[in-house]
N, C-alpha and C positions, 0 to 999 in steps of 0.2 A: 258897548259891551261892558261886562262887569268882571270883577276879579272873582266873583262868586258866580261866574257864568261865562260862556264863550260861543264860537262859530259853528258851521254845518258841513258835513261830508259823509259819504258812505264808504265803508271799508269792507273788504271781502272777508278778512279773517276776524274771527271773534276774539274778544279779550278773554284771558284766562279766568277761570272761576276758582274760588277757594272758600273755605269755611269762614264765616263771619266771626271776627274776634270778640267784640264786646257788644253789649246791648245798647241801643240808642236811648237817649233820654226821652221820657214821655211826661209831659206836664200834667198837672192836676186837671181832670176833666177831659183829657184826650184819650183816644183809644187807637191802637195800631192793629192793622190786619194786613195779611198778605193775599194778593190776588194773582193766581196762576193763570196765565194765558199761553197759548201755543207759542213757544220760543221766547217767552217773556214772563217775568215775575215782577210785580210791582208792590211796593209797600205803601199803604195808604194810612195817613194820620187823620182820624176823624174827631171832629168837635161837634157832637150832636146838638141840634137846635134845642132851644129852651122849651119848645112845645111841639107836639106831633103835627105833621102835615106841612111844615115850613118848606119852601122851595129849596132845592139843593144848590150848593155852591162848590166849585172846585178851584183850588189854588195851585199854581204852577211856579216853582222856584227858578232861579237863574243858575248860571254856570258856577260850579263849585259849591252851590248851596244845597238845601234840602227842604223837606216839608217843615222843618223846625223854623225856617225863616218866616213862617206865617203864624207862629204860636202867639205872638203879641196881638195880631189883628183878629184872628178867628173868634176869640171869646167876646169881642166887642160887637160882633155881628150875629152872635148866636141867637138873638131874639128875633132875627128876621130871616136867617137862612140856616139850613142844616149843612154844616161845612165839612169838607174833606180836602186834604192837601196831599198831593202825590209826590213820592220820590221818583224822579225820572230814572230811566235805566242807567245803572252805573253810579248813581248818586244816592246820598242818604243811606237807607237800608235796602235799596233795590240792587240786586246783582246785575252784571252786564247783560245786554241782550244777546241771544244766541247768534244773531247775524252780525254783531259788531257794528251795527248802524247807529251812529251818534249824530246824524245830521238833524237839522231843524225839522225836516220832513219826517225823519225817523222818530224823533221825540213827539211830534204832533200825531203821528200814527199811533204811538203808544197811548196818548191821551184819548184819542178817538176810540181805540179798542177798549180802553178801560170804561169809558162812558157807555159804549154800546153793550158791553158785557154786563154792566151793573144795571142798565136800564134807568139811569138817573137823569138822563138828559130830558129837556134842555136845562142847563145849569147857568147860574151866575158865575162867569169865568173870570178868574184873576190871574195875572202873570207879571212877573218881575224880570227885567233884563232879558236874558235868553228865553226865559219862560214867557216874556211878553211877545217875543217873535213867534214862539210856539203857539201861544194862544191866538195871535193874529191869524196864523195859518189855519188853525182849527176853525175859527169863526168864519173865515172866508170860504173854506171848502165844505164845511158842514154847518150851515146856518141853523139847521134844525136842532142842533145840540146846544145853542147858546142863547140865553135870555138877555143878559147884559154882559159887557166886556169892560173890565177895569185893568188898565195897564200902568204899571209903576216903572218908570225909566225903561221902556221897551227897547230892546236891542234891534233897532231898525237901521238900515244902511246909511252911513254918513260918508260924504265925500272927503271931508277933512276931519279925521278922528283926532281927539285930544291926545297930546303926547303921553299923558298919564295912562292912556288905554293901550299904548303900543306894546308894553311887555305882555299883556294878556293876549294880544293878537299874535305875538311871536310864538306862543305855545303851539300855534297851528303849524309851524314849520317843522317838518319831520326831523326828529332827533333832538329838538330843543327841550322838550319836556324831560327827556332822560338826562340831558346835560344839566339842566337846572336842578333836577333831583339830586344829582351827584354833587354839584357845587354847593347845594344848600343842606347837605346831609347833617351838618353840625348845628344847624339852626334848631333851637328848641321850639316845641309846639307853641309856647307863649309868644316867642318872637314872630312866628308865622302868623299867629292870630292878630297880633298888634299891627302887622303889615297890612293884612286884609282890612282891618278896621279903619286904618288911616286912608285906605283907598276907597272904601265903600261908605263911610259915614261922613256927614258934613262936619260933625263934631264928635270925634271918638271919645271925648271925655264924658259923653252922655251914657256910655256903657257902664253899668254898675259892676262892682267887684264880683257879685254872684254871676252876672251875665258873662263876664270875662272868664270866670272859672268854668262855666258850662261850655263856653266856646273852645277853651283849651282842651277840655276832656273830649269834645267831639273831634277836634283836630288830631288828638292822639289816636282816637279810634280809626279815623280815616287813613292816617299814615300807615296803619297796619294792613290796610287792604292792598293786595297785590296789583289790583287794577286801577288804583287811585289816579296815577299820572296818565295812564292810557285813556281813561274816561275823560280827563281834563283836556288832553291833547286832541283827541278825536272830536270832542264837542266843540273845541275852539276852531278846528278845521271846518266843522259844520257851519259855524257862524260866519266864518270868512267866505265859505262857498255860497251861503245864503245872501251875503252882501253883494256878491258878484253876479248872482243869477238875475237875468233880465226877463223880459216878456211877461206873460200872464202869471208866471210862477214867482216873479219878483215880489219881495215883501211889501214894497210901497204900492204896487199894483193890487196886491191882495188886500191891503189896508183899505183901498178905495172900494173894494167889493163887500166889506163888512156891513151887514145890515143891522146888527145889534146896537142898541144905544151904548155909547162908549164913554168912559171916564179916563182921561189921561192925567197922570201924576208925574210931574218933573221937579227935580231938586236944583236949586240955584248953585249948589256946591258939588254937584255930581261930577266926579273926575273920570267917569267911564262912558257915560252917555251925555253928550253935550246938551246943555239947557237950550241952546239955540234951535235944537230939533223940535222943541215943543210947538212952535208955530207951524212947521211943516206937517207935523202929525195932526194937529188940530184941523188943518185944511184937508188932509187925506181921509180921515175918518169922518164920514158925513154926520152932521148934527152932533158932533162930540162936544163934551164939556171938558175944560182944562182946569186942573188944580195945580197952581204954582206954589212951591214952598221954598222961599229964598235961602233958608238955612239948612235945608235937607241935602243929603248926598244921594247915593245910588239906591238905598234901601229905605225909602220913606215909610214903608209899612212897618219897619222896625224902629225907626227914629221917631216918627210922629204917628203912631197907630190910631190915636183918637181922632186926629184931623182927617186921616185917610178914611177911617170908618164913617165919619160924619158925611163925607162926600159920597162914599159908596152907598150908604143908607139912603141918601136922597135919590141917587140914580135908581136903586132898587124900588123905592117907593113910587117914583114916577112911572117906572115900567109897570108895576103892579096896578097902579091906578088906571093906566091906559088899557091894560089887559082886562081888568075887571069891568071896564066900561064898554068893552067891545062886544 
């Protein structure tokens, strides 16, 4: 699990809605649009391809993250894909879902509905942490929507989670999120951001002053959202539930059902998803390729975007070569 992502569960009551306080940051070359679906509104961050007719890609963030987590990687792949990154319900600039469902299955359903409504499938699908679990489920149940699958530190069940991941899992316990919100009310946005960076980055010192400033501004915006802690807590519960789900709906069983060529990216300094899970994942996803980054933490696509882009480009090129030759 990640600090910028968490577990799975379905809730009966929906989270409260409220006006959005501030506008989210949009980098040069990016476009934001809102997609209204029955009971669901999703914000999509687009990085159009450099040429018309490029195959589509969709990027899915982790717990506590947003589509901005992919802003470093998307331009590096704009010559081979037409990229879009989604804000999952309750995160980024997307409001909570009407049904209050923040489970991994609920998030996967939102991704599937987005792809079906836009008619963009099949896509090159990317996922980080919780988004990796969501992408795995999408690829398993709707193989027609996925060309290739790239997973960066996917939140797949671990029998012995690292101690540094325990606080994230505790958010799934009823009442803990509210308690933490009260206990940390005097923390500044910068203190919160530095805590997240220390948990998610292999080397937080890599973050530039400008990057830190943007992250602090985004944290200030999120803390103004009345549903911020609710979305975090319920998504955390969703991840925990997904970890305990067995049978054909278990994430490892679904990983074995994925047909799409898969790239797995793991960081040696990941404090949320253990590096030791890389070998199990490589065995579960048939014919997968593994990119190991000894100095990376939980968000390799933000720490080492060029390296991740090179590996993803090779996966996409190999897929296209096979497809063109068929």
